[in-house]
N, CA, C and O atoms as a DFTB+ gen file, in Angstrom:
796 C
 N C O
     1  1    -199.863     296.406     147.915
     2  2    -200.993     296.809     148.752
     3  2    -202.012     297.622     147.955
     4  3    -203.221     297.422     148.071
     5  1    -201.485     298.554     147.134
     6  2    -202.366     299.368     146.309
     7  2    -203.152     298.497     145.341
     8  3    -204.341     298.722     145.113
     9  1    -202.473     297.492     144.769
    10  2    -203.136     296.604     143.812
    11  2    -204.276     295.842     144.490
    12  3    -205.340     295.641     143.905
    13  1    -204.030     295.419     145.740
    14  2    -205.068     294.687     146.465
    15  2    -206.273     295.586     146.743
    16  3    -207.420     295.163     146.604
    17  1    -205.999     296.825     147.136
    18  2    -207.087     297.771     147.419
    19  2    -207.887     298.046     146.154
    20  3    -209.117     298.079     146.176
    21  1    -207.152     298.247     145.023
    22  2    -207.830     298.497     143.746
    23  2    -208.667     297.288     143.339
    24  3    -209.789     297.433     142.854
    25  1    -208.104     296.081     143.543
    26  2    -208.827     294.853     143.182
    27  2    -210.105     294.716     144.003
    28  3    -211.156     294.372     143.461
    29  1    -210.022     294.985     145.316
    30  2    -211.202     294.909     146.177
    31  2    -212.240     295.937     145.769
    32  3    -213.433     295.636     145.752
    33  1    -211.802     297.158     145.437
    34  2    -212.718     298.218     145.024
    35  2    -213.438     297.841     143.730
    36  3    -214.651     298.012     143.604
    37  1    -212.657     297.319     142.760
    38  2    -213.254     296.913     141.485
    39  2    -214.257     295.785     141.693
    40  3    -215.338     295.785     141.103
    41  1    -213.886     294.813     142.548
    42  2    -214.783     293.690     142.823
    43  2    -216.073     294.181     143.493
    44  3    -217.164     293.715     143.167
    45  1    -215.938     295.114     144.422
    46  2    -217.112     295.671     145.099
    47  2    -218.035     296.368     144.116
    48  3    -219.255     296.218     144.181
    49  1    -217.439     297.139     143.195
    50  2    -218.239     297.842     142.191
    51  2    -218.961     296.854     141.287
    52  3    -220.136     297.029     140.964
    53  1    -218.231     295.801     140.878
    54  2    -218.830     294.794     139.997
    55  2    -219.979     294.076     140.694
    56  3    -221.032     293.851     140.096
    57  1    -219.773     293.712     141.974
    58  2    -220.830     293.019     142.715
    59  2    -222.036     293.925     142.927
    60  3    -223.177     293.477     142.816
    61  1    -221.790     295.193     143.230
    62  2    -222.893     296.147     143.397
    63  2    -223.648     296.314     142.095
    64  3    -224.878     296.357     142.083
    65  1    -222.912     296.406     141.002
    66  2    -223.558     296.543     139.694
    67  2    -224.374     295.325     139.338
    68  3    -225.462     295.438     138.774
    69  1    -223.845     294.146     139.671
    70  2    -224.585     292.910     139.384
    71  2    -225.863     292.852     140.205
    72  3    -226.909     292.440     139.703
    73  1    -225.783     293.268     141.484
    74  2    -226.980     293.258     142.330
    75  2    -228.022     294.225     141.811
    76  3    -229.212     293.908     141.788
    77  1    -227.579     295.419     141.388
    78  2    -228.517     296.399     140.836
    79  2    -229.129     295.880     139.541
    80  3    -230.329     296.034     139.313
    81  1    -228.314     295.269     138.697
    82  2    -228.817     294.736     137.429
    83  2    -229.838     293.646     137.674
    84  3    -230.858     293.572     136.989
    85  1    -229.552     292.774     138.685
    86  2    -230.496     291.696     138.995
    87  2    -231.814     292.276     139.489
    88  3    -232.889     291.812     139.109
    89  1    -231.720     293.308     140.353
    90  2    -232.928     293.929     140.875
    91  2    -233.723     294.592     139.762
    92  3    -234.950     294.502     139.734
    93  1    -233.031     295.257     138.847
    94  2    -233.705     295.925     137.738
    95  2    -234.339     294.910     136.813
    96  3    -235.438     295.118     136.299
    97  1    -233.612     293.773     136.599
    98  2    -234.134     292.756     135.698
    99  2    -235.413     292.147     136.265
   100  3    -236.351     291.858     135.523
   101  1    -235.445     291.950     137.599
   102  2    -236.627     291.347     138.213
   103  2    -237.768     292.351     138.262
   104  3    -238.894     292.024     137.887
   105  1    -237.499     293.547     138.712
   106  2    -238.498     294.610     138.698
   107  2    -239.639     294.396     139.677
   108  3    -239.816     293.290     140.188
   109  1    -240.422     295.450     139.947
   110  2    -241.515     295.342     140.913
   111  2    -242.831     294.861     140.316
   112  3    -243.773     294.582     141.059
   113  1    -242.918     294.758     138.999
   114  2    -244.191     294.426     138.349
   115  2    -244.215     292.983     137.860
   116  3    -243.193     292.425     137.461
   117  1    -245.406     292.396     137.901
   118  2    -245.626     291.079     137.283
   119  2    -247.002     291.076     136.643
   120  3    -247.978     291.542     137.232
   121  1    -247.067     290.552     135.443
   122  2    -248.353     290.378     134.773
   123  2    -248.515     288.896     134.465
   124  3    -247.572     288.233     134.031
   125  1    -249.714     288.387     134.695
   126  2    -249.987     286.976     134.428
   127  2    -251.222     286.852     133.537
   128  3    -252.152     287.655     133.621
   129  1    -251.209     285.842     132.693
   130  2    -252.390     285.467     131.910
   131  2    -252.707     284.017     132.261
   132  3    -251.848     283.140     132.175
   133  1    -253.963     283.783     132.659
   134  2    -254.347     282.454     133.109
   135  2    -255.594     281.961     132.380
   136  3    -256.423     282.753     131.931
   137  1    -255.708     280.640     132.271
   138  2    -256.978     279.983     131.975
   139  2    -257.513     279.488     133.309
   140  3    -256.819     278.775     134.035
   141  1    -258.748     279.865     133.634
   142  2    -259.303     279.596     134.963
   143  2    -260.603     278.812     134.843
   144  3    -261.475     279.146     134.041
   145  1    -260.718     277.773     135.646
   146  2    -261.975     277.029     135.712
   147  2    -262.752     277.483     136.940
   148  3    -262.275     277.367     138.069
   149  1    -263.954     278.000     136.704
   150  2    -264.833     278.458     137.775
   151  2    -265.767     277.320     138.173
   152  3    -266.559     276.836     137.365
   153  1    -265.660     276.906     139.429
   154  2    -266.476     275.820     139.972
   155  2    -267.365     276.399     141.077
   156  3    -266.892     276.664     142.182
   157  1    -268.656     276.595     140.774
   158  2    -269.567     277.263     141.700
   159  2    -270.063     276.322     142.784
   160  3    -270.315     275.143     142.533
   161  1    -270.200     276.859     144.001
   162  2    -270.761     276.087     145.108
   163  2    -272.280     275.972     144.957
   164  3    -272.861     274.925     145.243
   165  1    -272.925     277.070     144.501
   166  2    -274.369     277.084     144.247
   167  2    -275.194     276.718     145.483
   168  3    -275.766     275.632     145.573
   169  1    -275.237     277.649     146.426
   170  2    -276.056     277.455     147.623
   171  2    -277.302     278.321     147.554
   172  3    -277.203     279.548     147.592
   173  1    -278.465     277.707     147.454
   174  2    -279.728     278.434     147.351
   175  2    -280.313     278.637     148.754
   176  3    -280.783     277.697     149.395
   177  1    -280.267     279.905     149.211
   178  2    -280.785     280.210     150.544
   179  2    -282.124     280.918     150.512
   180  3    -282.478     281.603     151.472
   181  1    -282.881     280.771     149.427
   182  2    -284.164     281.463     149.326
   183  2    -285.265     280.772     150.113
   184  3    -286.265     281.401     150.457
   185  1    -285.096     279.488     150.402
   186  2    -286.122     278.755     151.132
   187  2    -287.367     278.473     150.314
   188  3    -288.409     278.109     150.860
   189  1    -287.256     278.643     148.987
   190  2    -288.423     278.430     148.118
   191  2    -288.348     277.113     147.350
   192  3    -289.231     276.794     146.554
   193  1    -287.295     276.361     147.595
   194  2    -287.139     275.099     146.867
   195  2    -286.806     275.281     145.404
   196  3    -287.099     274.409     144.585
   197  1    -286.185     276.426     145.059
   198  2    -285.887     276.711     143.647
   199  2    -284.675     275.932     143.143
   200  3    -284.554     275.675     141.945
   201  1    -283.786     275.559     144.047
   202  2    -282.580     274.855     143.621
   203  2    -281.771     275.658     142.627
   204  3    -281.352     275.127     141.598
   205  1    -281.541     276.942     142.917
   206  2    -280.843     277.819     141.975
   207  2    -279.380     277.420     141.819
   208  3    -278.719     277.037     142.785
   209  1    -278.888     277.515     140.592
   210  2    -277.477     277.232     140.317
   211  2    -277.084     277.911     139.018
   212  3    -277.935     278.273     138.206
   213  1    -275.768     278.079     138.834
   214  2    -275.222     278.551     137.554
   215  2    -274.192     277.534     137.082
   216  3    -273.668     276.748     137.871
   217  1    -273.914     277.561     135.785
   218  2    -273.001     276.579     135.220
   219  2    -271.559     276.884     135.571
   220  3    -271.188     278.043     135.756
   221  1    -270.741     275.834     135.662
   222  2    -269.298     275.973     135.758
   223  2    -268.738     276.256     134.363
   224  3    -269.370     275.929     133.358
   225  1    -267.544     276.868     134.305
   226  2    -267.001     277.183     132.988
   227  2    -265.519     277.535     133.079
   228  3    -264.997     277.849     134.148
   229  1    -264.861     277.473     131.923
   230  2    -263.509     278.004     131.765
   231  2    -263.604     279.461     131.335
   232  3    -264.503     279.831     130.581
   233  1    -262.682     280.285     131.811
   234  2    -262.702     281.701     131.488
   235  2    -261.269     282.247     131.462
   236  3    -260.388     281.697     132.122
   237  1    -261.032     283.322     130.705
   238  2    -259.705     283.947     130.702
   239  2    -259.549     284.871     131.904
   240  3    -260.529     285.416     132.412
   241  1    -258.316     285.041     132.350
   242  2    -258.049     285.933     133.475
   243  2    -256.689     286.590     133.270
   244  3    -255.735     285.939     132.845
   245  1    -256.608     287.867     133.571
   246  2    -255.353     288.610     133.538
   247  2    -255.202     289.308     134.871
   248  3    -256.159     289.887     135.385
   249  1    -253.992     289.256     135.440
   250  2    -253.788     289.987     136.685
   251  2    -252.482     290.765     136.645
   252  3    -251.534     290.402     135.949
   253  1    -252.465     291.836     137.407
   254  2    -251.307     292.720     137.493
   255  2    -250.881     292.794     138.955
   256  3    -251.689     293.105     139.830
   257  1    -249.609     292.507     139.212
   258  2    -249.080     292.534     140.573
   259  2    -248.001     293.596     140.692
   260  3    -247.214     293.816     139.771
   261  1    -247.981     294.256     141.856
   262  2    -246.910     295.199     142.162
   263  2    -246.294     294.791     143.492
   264  3    -246.991     294.708     144.504
   265  1    -244.984     294.536     143.492
   266  2    -244.290     294.084     144.688
   267  2    -243.861     295.291     145.518
   268  3    -243.051     296.106     145.077
   269  1    -244.414     295.392     146.722
   270  2    -244.032     296.461     147.644
   271  2    -242.641     296.223     148.202
   272  3    -241.900     297.166     148.477
   273  1    -242.294     294.948     148.368
   274  2    -240.922     294.531     148.693
   275  2    -240.759     293.126     148.132
   276  3    -241.588     292.678     147.340
   277  1    -239.708     292.428     148.529
   278  2    -239.454     291.121     147.899
   279  2    -240.485     290.061     148.271
   280  3    -240.576     289.032     147.602
   281  1    -241.267     290.297     149.332
   282  2    -242.224     289.289     149.788
   283  2    -243.683     289.699     149.657
   284  3    -244.544     288.835     149.490
   285  1    -243.983     290.981     149.728
   286  2    -245.375     291.457     149.768
   287  2    -245.741     292.120     148.440
   288  3    -245.009     292.967     147.928
   289  1    -246.888     291.717     147.894
   290  2    -247.343     292.262     146.610
   291  2    -248.840     292.538     146.658
   292  3    -249.581     291.915     147.417
   293  1    -249.260     293.477     145.837
   294  2    -250.674     293.722     145.587
   295  2    -251.015     293.161     144.217
   296  3    -250.250     293.338     143.269
   297  1    -252.145     292.492     144.100
   298  2    -252.542     291.892     142.825
   299  2    -253.979     292.298     142.488
   300  3    -254.885     292.158     143.310
   301  1    -254.170     292.800     141.272
   302  2    -255.497     293.108     140.755
   303  2    -255.854     292.046     139.723
   304  3    -255.164     291.889     138.716
   305  1    -256.938     291.320     139.981
   306  2    -257.379     290.209     139.127
   307  2    -258.541     290.688     138.259
   308  3    -259.531     291.212     138.768
   309  1    -258.410     290.503     136.940
   310  2    -259.410     291.010     136.004
   311  2    -259.810     289.938     135.000
   312  3    -259.039     289.024     134.707
   313  1    -261.014     290.062     134.483
   314  2    -261.480     289.269     133.355
   315  2    -262.505     290.113     132.600
   316  3    -262.704     291.287     132.913
   317  1    -263.143     289.515     131.618
   318  2    -264.227     290.188     130.902
   319  2    -265.552     289.666     131.459
   320  3    -265.562     288.615     132.101
   321  1    -266.677     290.369     131.235
   322  2    -267.962     289.863     131.741
   323  2    -268.222     288.427     131.280
   324  3    -268.088     288.102     130.100
   325  1    -268.592     287.591     132.225
   326  2    -268.790     286.167     131.958
   327  2    -270.277     285.831     131.975
   328  3    -270.987     286.166     132.923
   329  1    -270.741     285.166     130.916
   330  2    -272.147     284.789     130.828
   331  2    -272.363     283.419     131.445
   332  3    -271.590     282.489     131.213
   333  1    -273.422     283.306     132.234
   334  2    -273.785     282.041     132.870
   335  2    -275.254     281.723     132.608
   336  3    -276.099     282.615     132.536
   337  1    -275.530     280.453     132.470
   338  2    -276.912     279.980     132.435
   339  2    -277.383     279.783     133.866
   340  3    -276.659     279.232     134.694
   341  1    -278.595     280.233     134.154
   342  2    -279.181     280.075     135.487
   343  2    -280.166     278.912     135.445
   344  3    -281.006     278.831     134.549
   345  1    -280.055     278.010     136.422
   346  2    -280.916     276.827     136.483
   347  2    -281.742     276.841     137.762
   348  3    -281.316     277.368     138.790
   349  1    -282.921     276.258     137.679
   350  2    -283.747     275.986     138.848
   351  2    -284.041     274.491     138.865
   352  3    -284.755     273.966     138.011
   353  1    -283.470     273.826     139.860
   354  2    -283.608     272.361     139.955
   355  2    -283.227     271.681     138.643
   356  3    -283.876     270.728     138.212
   357  1    -282.176     272.180     138.021
   358  2    -281.638     271.584     136.803
   359  2    -282.248     272.064     135.512
   360  3    -281.759     271.711     134.439
   361  1    -283.311     272.865     135.576
   362  2    -283.975     273.368     134.362
   363  2    -283.483     274.782     134.057
   364  3    -283.381     275.621     134.951
   365  1    -283.186     275.030     132.801
   366  2    -282.714     276.342     132.345
   367  2    -283.834     277.370     132.490
   368  3    -284.896     277.228     131.885
   369  1    -283.587     278.423     133.311
   370  2    -284.621     279.453     133.489
   371  2    -284.149     280.842     133.066
   372  3    -284.901     281.810     133.181
   373  1    -282.921     280.952     132.581
   374  2    -282.457     282.265     132.163
   375  2    -280.947     282.359     132.140
   376  3    -280.248     281.348     132.077
   377  1    -280.450     283.590     132.192
   378  2    -279.010     283.815     132.119
   379  2    -278.656     285.143     132.784
   380  3    -279.523     285.967     133.077
   381  1    -277.366     285.322     133.012
   382  2    -276.837     286.577     133.542
   383  2    -275.359     286.656     133.196
   384  3    -274.733     285.666     132.815
   385  1    -274.816     287.866     133.338
   386  2    -273.369     288.065     133.209
   387  2    -272.838     288.589     134.535
   388  3    -273.531     289.301     135.263
   389  1    -271.580     288.219     134.838
   390  2    -270.956     288.781     136.040
   391  2    -269.538     289.229     135.722
   392  3    -268.817     288.581     134.963
   393  1    -269.152     290.359     136.325
   394  2    -267.804     290.914     136.178
   395  2    -267.212     291.010     137.580
   396  3    -267.691     291.804     138.390
   397  1    -266.158     290.204     137.893
   398  2    -265.711     290.075     139.289
   399  2    -264.280     290.557     139.576
   400  3    -263.457     289.736     139.982
   401  1    -263.937     291.843     139.388
   402  2    -262.573     292.268     139.724
   403  2    -262.271     292.017     141.200
   404  3    -263.131     292.193     142.062
   405  1    -261.033     291.603     141.474
   406  2    -260.629     291.248     142.835
   407  2    -259.264     291.856     143.137
   408  3    -258.352     291.798     142.311
   409  1    -259.132     292.433     144.317
   410  2    -257.858     292.999     144.755
   411  2    -257.327     292.159     145.908
   412  3    -258.014     291.958     146.910
   413  1    -256.087     291.664     145.757
   414  2    -255.486     290.776     146.747
   415  2    -254.212     291.392     147.317
   416  3    -253.502     292.129     146.632
   417  1    -253.935     291.078     148.584
   418  2    -252.619     291.325     149.188
   419  2    -251.962     289.960     149.347
   420  3    -252.529     289.058     149.964
   421  1    -250.759     289.810     148.785
   422  2    -250.092     288.510     148.762
   423  2    -248.813     288.527     149.588
   424  3    -248.142     289.550     149.722
   425  1    -248.502     287.357     150.137
   426  2    -247.184     287.140     150.743
   427  2    -246.480     286.042     149.955
   428  3    -246.976     284.919     149.861
   429  1    -245.331     286.371     149.394
   430  2    -244.526     285.428     148.613
   431  2    -243.409     284.903     149.511
   432  3    -242.596     285.674     150.022
   433  1    -243.377     283.597     149.695
   434  2    -242.403     282.993     150.602
   435  2    -240.999     283.081     150.013
   436  3    -240.812     282.831     148.823
   437  1    -239.989     283.440     150.852
   438  2    -238.623     283.623     150.355
   439  2    -237.921     282.295     150.120
   440  3    -237.152     281.832     150.962
   441  1    -238.189     281.687     148.971
   442  2    -237.591     280.402     148.623
   443  2    -236.921     280.520     147.261
   444  3    -237.345     281.308     146.416
   445  1    -235.878     279.734     147.058
   446  2    -235.243     279.687     145.744
   447  2    -235.972     278.654     144.900
   448  3    -236.522     277.686     145.425
   449  1    -235.971     278.867     143.578
   450  2    -236.696     277.945     142.705
   451  2    -238.182     278.215     142.762
   452  3    -238.631     279.309     142.419
   453  1    -238.952     277.223     143.194
   454  2    -240.398     277.384     143.316
   455  2    -240.711     278.557     144.241
   456  3    -240.054     278.731     145.267
   457  1    -241.713     279.365     143.881
   458  2    -242.045     280.557     144.661
   459  2    -243.528     280.521     145.064
   460  3    -244.373     281.090     144.374
   461  1    -243.835     279.857     146.174
   462  2    -245.241     279.791     146.620
   463  2    -245.685     281.115     147.239
   464  3    -244.867     281.912     147.699
   465  1    -246.999     281.330     147.239
   466  2    -247.555     282.534     147.837
   467  2    -248.968     282.253     148.337
   468  3    -249.622     281.302     147.909
   469  1    -249.417     283.101     149.250
   470  2    -250.797     283.087     149.718
   471  2    -251.316     284.517     149.634
   472  3    -250.535     285.469     149.632
   473  1    -252.632     284.662     149.564
   474  2    -253.196     285.998     149.445
   475  2    -254.591     286.075     150.043
   476  3    -255.273     285.064     150.212
   477  1    -254.992     287.280     150.356
   478  2    -256.342     287.551     150.842
   479  2    -256.737     288.940     150.367
   480  3    -255.887     289.818     150.220
   481  1    -258.031     289.136     150.128
   482  2    -258.446     290.438     149.637
   483  2    -259.951     290.561     149.553
   484  3    -260.693     289.914     150.291
   485  1    -260.383     291.412     148.629
   486  2    -261.803     291.715     148.504
   487  2    -262.224     291.615     147.037
   488  3    -261.489     291.994     146.126
   489  1    -263.423     291.096     146.848
   490  2    -264.000     290.962     145.510
   491  2    -265.235     291.853     145.383
   492  3    -266.057     291.945     146.295
   493  1    -265.337     292.503     144.229
   494  2    -266.577     293.195     143.885
   495  2    -267.105     292.559     142.599
   496  3    -266.389     292.496     141.600
   497  1    -268.337     292.094     142.620
   498  2    -268.951     291.504     141.434
   499  2    -270.141     292.347     141.002
   500  3    -270.997     292.705     141.810
   501  1    -270.176     292.654     139.713
   502  2    -271.301     293.384     139.132
   503  2    -272.050     292.450     138.201
   504  3    -271.482     291.929     137.240
   505  1    -273.341     292.238     138.492
   506  2    -274.191     291.418     137.632
   507  2    -274.867     292.308     136.590
   508  3    -275.283     293.426     136.894
   509  1    -274.970     291.807     135.369
   510  2    -275.610     292.561     134.292
   511  2    -276.300     291.581     133.342
   512  3    -276.178     290.364     133.479
   513  1    -277.027     292.144     132.378
   514  2    -277.739     291.318     131.376
   515  2    -278.523     290.200     132.051
   516  3    -278.499     289.053     131.604
   517  1    -279.215     290.544     133.131
   518  2    -279.979     289.546     133.886
   519  2    -281.274     289.233     133.146
   520  3    -282.091     290.120     132.900
   521  1    -281.450     287.970     132.795
   522  2    -282.627     287.518     132.058
   523  2    -283.248     286.349     132.828
   524  3    -282.838     285.199     132.669
   525  1    -284.234     286.659     133.658
   526  2    -284.877     285.659     134.512
   527  2    -286.388     285.707     134.298
   528  3    -286.891     286.642     133.676
   529  1    -287.121     284.710     134.805
   530  2    -288.580     284.715     134.631
   531  2    -289.214     286.000     135.185
   532  3    -288.674     286.631     136.093
   533  1    -290.335     286.360     134.636
   534  2    -291.047     287.579     135.051
   535  2    -291.282     287.579     136.558
   536  3    -291.759     286.600     137.132
   537  1    -290.934     288.703     137.184
   538  2    -291.142     288.848     138.615
   539  2    -289.976     288.410     139.467
   540  3    -289.969     288.640     140.676
   541  1    -288.973     287.771     138.845
   542  2    -287.790     287.298     139.580
   543  2    -286.607     288.201     139.230
   544  3    -286.361     288.482     138.057
   545  1    -285.881     288.652     140.244
   546  2    -284.736     289.527     140.001
   547  2    -283.664     289.266     141.053
   548  3    -283.909     288.580     142.046
   549  1    -282.468     289.823     140.824
   550  2    -281.375     289.684     141.787
   551  2    -280.734     291.043     142.032
   552  3    -280.835     291.948     141.204
   553  1    -280.080     291.173     143.170
   554  2    -279.288     292.364     143.479
   555  2    -278.101     292.419     142.516
   556  3    -277.461     291.400     142.253
   557  1    -277.814     293.597     142.000
   558  2    -276.802     293.711     140.943
   559  2    -275.360     293.753     141.444
   560  3    -274.438     293.527     140.660
   561  1    -275.141     294.035     142.728
   562  2    -273.774     294.172     143.246
   563  2    -273.517     293.182     144.377
   564  3    -274.416     292.854     145.152
   565  1    -272.271     292.713     144.457
   566  2    -271.861     291.808     145.523
   567  2    -270.455     292.180     145.984
   568  3    -269.548     292.334     145.166
   569  1    -270.279     292.323     147.306
   570  2    -268.961     292.497     147.911
   571  2    -268.682     291.290     148.784
   572  3    -269.575     290.810     149.482
   573  1    -267.437     290.787     148.753
   574  2    -267.105     289.650     149.590
   575  2    -265.617     289.411     149.663
   576  3    -264.868     289.924     148.832
   577  1    -265.169     288.636     150.647
   578  2    -263.748     288.323     150.761
   579  2    -263.289     287.340     149.696
   580  3    -264.094     286.661     149.058
   581  1    -261.970     287.284     149.522
   582  2    -261.366     286.343     148.580
   583  2    -260.071     285.815     149.189
   584  3    -259.325     286.563     149.819
   585  1    -259.810     284.528     148.999
   586  2    -258.599     283.875     149.495
   587  2    -257.867     283.234     148.330
   588  3    -258.481     282.883     147.322
   589  1    -256.563     283.081     148.465
   590  2    -255.757     282.634     147.330
   591  2    -254.515     281.882     147.802
   592  3    -253.951     282.189     148.853
   593  1    -254.101     280.901     147.017
   594  2    -252.810     280.237     147.205
   595  2    -252.304     279.828     145.828
   596  3    -253.086     279.461     144.951
   597  1    -250.998     279.894     145.650
   598  2    -250.459     279.554     144.343
   599  2    -248.952     279.401     144.374
   600  3    -248.315     279.494     145.423
   601  1    -248.403     279.165     143.204
   602  2    -246.954     279.015     143.089
   603  2    -246.521     279.481     141.703
   604  3    -247.189     279.213     140.705
   605  1    -245.392     280.184     141.661
   606  2    -244.742     280.540     140.402
   607  2    -243.526     279.644     140.230
   608  3    -242.683     279.547     141.122
   609  1    -243.442     278.988     139.074
   610  2    -242.350     278.061     138.790
   611  2    -241.489     278.666     137.684
   612  3    -241.947     278.759     136.545
   613  1    -240.247     279.083     137.985
   614  2    -239.407     279.729     136.971
   615  2    -239.196     278.839     135.748
   616  3    -238.959     277.636     135.862
   617  1    -239.290     279.467     134.576
   618  2    -239.061     278.744     133.323
   619  2    -237.774     279.222     132.651
   620  3    -236.809     278.469     132.521
   621  1    -237.780     280.484     132.229
   622  2    -236.609     281.042     131.555
   623  2    -236.622     282.551     131.713
   624  3    -237.635     283.199     131.447
   625  1    -235.501     283.113     132.144
   626  2    -235.445     284.555     132.326
   627  2    -236.477     285.008     133.338
   628  3    -236.500     284.510     134.464
   629  1    -237.324     285.937     132.958
   630  2    -238.362     286.464     133.849
   631  2    -239.703     285.772     133.665
   632  3    -240.704     286.193     134.244
   633  1    -239.730     284.704     132.856
   634  2    -240.969     283.982     132.571
   635  2    -241.164     282.857     133.572
   636  3    -240.207     282.168     133.928
   637  1    -242.412     282.663     134.035
   638  2    -242.700     281.597     134.990
   639  2    -244.047     280.953     134.679
   640  3    -244.935     281.572     134.094
   641  1    -244.170     279.698     135.087
   642  2    -245.434     278.977     135.030
   643  2    -246.162     279.240     136.337
   644  3    -245.565     279.143     137.409
   645  1    -247.448     279.571     136.262
   646  2    -248.224     279.885     137.453
   647  2    -249.359     278.894     137.648
   648  3    -250.107     278.599     136.716
   649  1    -249.480     278.387     138.861
   650  2    -250.614     277.562     139.284
   651  2    -251.274     278.285     140.445
   652  3    -250.591     278.730     141.368
   653  1    -252.602     278.407     140.408
   654  2    -253.266     279.285     141.359
   655  2    -254.659     278.752     141.682
   656  3    -255.350     278.224     140.810
   657  1    -255.061     278.895     142.940
   658  2    -256.428     278.549     143.330
   659  2    -256.968     279.675     144.204
   660  3    -256.270     280.172     145.087
   661  1    -258.209     280.074     143.956
   662  2    -258.849     281.143     144.713
   663  2    -260.235     280.691     145.177
   664  3    -260.925     279.943     144.484
   665  1    -260.621     281.156     146.349
   666  2    -261.974     281.010     146.854
   667  2    -262.556     282.411     146.949
   668  3    -262.031     283.257     147.674
   669  1    -263.643     282.660     146.217
   670  2    -264.239     283.995     146.157
   671  2    -265.692     283.898     146.618
   672  3    -266.446     283.036     146.166
   673  1    -266.067     284.796     147.523
   674  2    -267.421     284.778     148.077
   675  2    -268.296     285.769     147.307
   676  3    -268.218     286.981     147.505
   677  1    -269.134     285.212     146.420
   678  2    -270.035     285.997     145.573
   679  2    -271.465     285.594     145.906
   680  3    -271.845     284.432     145.757
   681  1    -272.256     286.571     146.361
   682  2    -273.627     286.283     146.787
   683  2    -274.545     287.402     146.314
   684  3    -274.119     288.548     146.175
   685  1    -275.806     287.065     146.068
   686  2    -276.767     288.070     145.648
   687  2    -278.142     287.753     146.221
   688  3    -278.534     286.589     146.307
   689  1    -278.863     288.779     146.607
   690  2    -280.226     288.599     147.105
   691  2    -281.189     288.370     145.942
   692  3    -281.077     288.994     144.887
   693  1    -282.128     287.467     146.160
   694  2    -283.128     287.121     145.148
   695  2    -284.476     287.688     145.586
   696  3    -284.907     287.486     146.722
   697  1    -285.131     288.393     144.678
   698  2    -286.460     288.925     144.982
   699  2    -287.490     288.317     144.043
   700  3    -287.212     288.074     142.868
   701  1    -288.671     288.077     144.569
   702  2    -289.799     287.570     143.791
   703  2    -290.969     288.528     144.014
   704  3    -291.404     288.741     145.146
   705  1    -291.470     289.097     142.923
   706  2    -292.550     290.087     142.995
   707  2    -292.173     291.256     143.901
   708  3    -293.015     291.807     144.610
   709  1    -290.876     291.627     143.864
   710  2    -290.401     292.764     144.634
   711  2    -290.105     292.490     146.081
   712  3    -289.739     293.410     146.814
   713  1    -290.251     291.239     146.529
   714  2    -290.015     290.877     147.928
   715  2    -288.724     290.064     148.022
   716  3    -288.561     289.073     147.310
   717  1    -287.809     290.478     148.893
   718  2    -286.552     289.757     149.098
   719  2    -286.833     288.391     149.719
   720  3    -287.403     288.294     150.806
   721  1    -286.417     287.321     148.998
   722  2    -286.717     285.976     149.479
   723  2    -285.480     285.224     149.957
   724  3    -285.567     284.035     150.267
   725  1    -284.317     285.901     150.023
   726  2    -283.117     285.225     150.524
   727  2    -281.935     285.398     149.602
   728  3    -281.982     286.166     148.642
   729  1    -280.875     284.675     149.904
   730  2    -279.589     284.859     149.230
   731  2    -279.204     283.641     148.403
   732  3    -279.336     282.500     148.845
   733  1    -278.731     283.909     147.208
   734  2    -278.147     282.873     146.345
   735  2    -276.634     282.986     146.443
   736  3    -276.058     284.014     146.084
   737  1    -275.984     281.918     146.934
   738  2    -274.539     281.907     147.148
   739  2    -273.852     281.165     145.997
   740  3    -273.998     279.951     145.847
   741  1    -273.107     281.915     145.193
   742  2    -272.344     281.282     144.111
   743  2    -271.006     280.786     144.645
   744  3    -270.619     279.647     144.381
   745  1    -270.293     281.634     145.397
   746  2    -269.083     281.298     146.156
   747  2    -268.143     280.339     145.409
   748  3    -267.860     279.252     145.912
   749  1    -267.656     280.720     144.216
   750  2    -266.886     279.775     143.415
   751  2    -265.478     279.521     143.939
   752  3    -264.893     280.347     144.640
   753  1    -264.955     278.356     143.577
   754  2    -263.526     278.053     143.663
   755  2    -262.984     278.147     142.247
   756  3    -263.563     277.591     141.314
   757  1    -261.863     278.856     142.090
   758  2    -261.298     279.072     140.755
   759  2    -259.911     278.449     140.684
   760  3    -259.011     278.821     141.437
   761  1    -259.751     277.499     139.772
   762  2    -258.465     276.838     139.563
   763  2    -257.832     277.415     138.297
   764  3    -258.429     277.356     137.222
   765  1    -256.609     277.979     138.422
   766  2    -255.995     278.642     137.277
   767  2    -254.627     278.100     136.938
   768  3    -253.894     277.631     137.809
   769  1    -254.290     278.168     135.653
   770  2    -252.938     277.833     135.186
   771  2    -252.586     278.842     134.104
   772  3    -253.414     279.171     133.254
   773  1    -251.350     279.328     134.143
   774  2    -250.984     280.342     133.163
   775  2    -249.507     280.670     133.209
   776  3    -248.699     279.929     133.769
   777  1    -249.172     281.808     132.601
   778  2    -247.783     282.259     132.521
   779  2    -247.674     283.644     133.161
   780  3    -248.589     284.462     133.061
   781  1    -246.540     283.891     133.818
   782  2    -246.288     285.175     134.428
   783  2    -245.002     285.788     133.879
   784  3    -244.073     285.073     133.503
   785  1    -244.959     287.112     133.837
   786  2    -243.790     287.839     133.342
   787  2    -243.442     288.930     134.334
   788  3    -244.253     289.822     134.583
   789  1    -242.237     288.871     134.907
   790  2    -241.783     289.862     135.894
   791  2    -240.938     290.918     135.189
   792  3    -240.052     290.583     134.403
   793  1    -241.207     292.181     135.466
   794  2    -240.429     293.254     134.833
   795  2    -240.341     294.467     135.753
   796  3    -239.726     295.471     135.394
C-alpha cells in the first residue's frame, strides 16, 4: 500500500513538473517577423477628379504579442517608415512616408496543430516627408480601426510559420491652397507571411 501511495505521489509530481515545464517553454511572449504586401484601396474622396493613389509594395514587419491567457493576446505591429509614390490619375506627382503602428487584441482558437486567430484593434499612422505640388498638402495623422485574421503553423519547438491578413483604415484630409477638399482613403489590405517564436 505504501509503495502504491509513493508511486502515485511521484507520478503526480512528475506530471505537475511536466505541465510547468511545458508552460514555461511556451511562455506568454511571441515575436514574429513578416514580409508583408501592402495593397491600397486608393479611394479619392476630394471630388476634384484628381484620382489620387499610392503604390502597392512589399515591406518588413515585426510584431510583439503578449498572451493574457491561453486564448487572448495583445499584439503590437511595427515597421519602419515606408516611402510611397503619390499619383494623380496615374501620373507621378510626389511622394510621402507613412509609419503605421497598430495595436490588436487577438483571440486564438483552442485547437491542436494549426492555431488560427482573429484580431481587432486601432491603427495610428503618421505621415512625414510629404512632397506634393505647391499648394497641396495632407493631414499628418490618421486614426482608424484595424481587423486581422491569421494562423500559426507549428514547425519545430517554439518556432511556427505565420500567415496573416489585415485590413487597416488609413485616411487623410487633402487641402488645396489651405482649403480642405475631402478625404483620401488608402485603407490597405496587408498580406503577410513570416516566422514566429514563442518564449
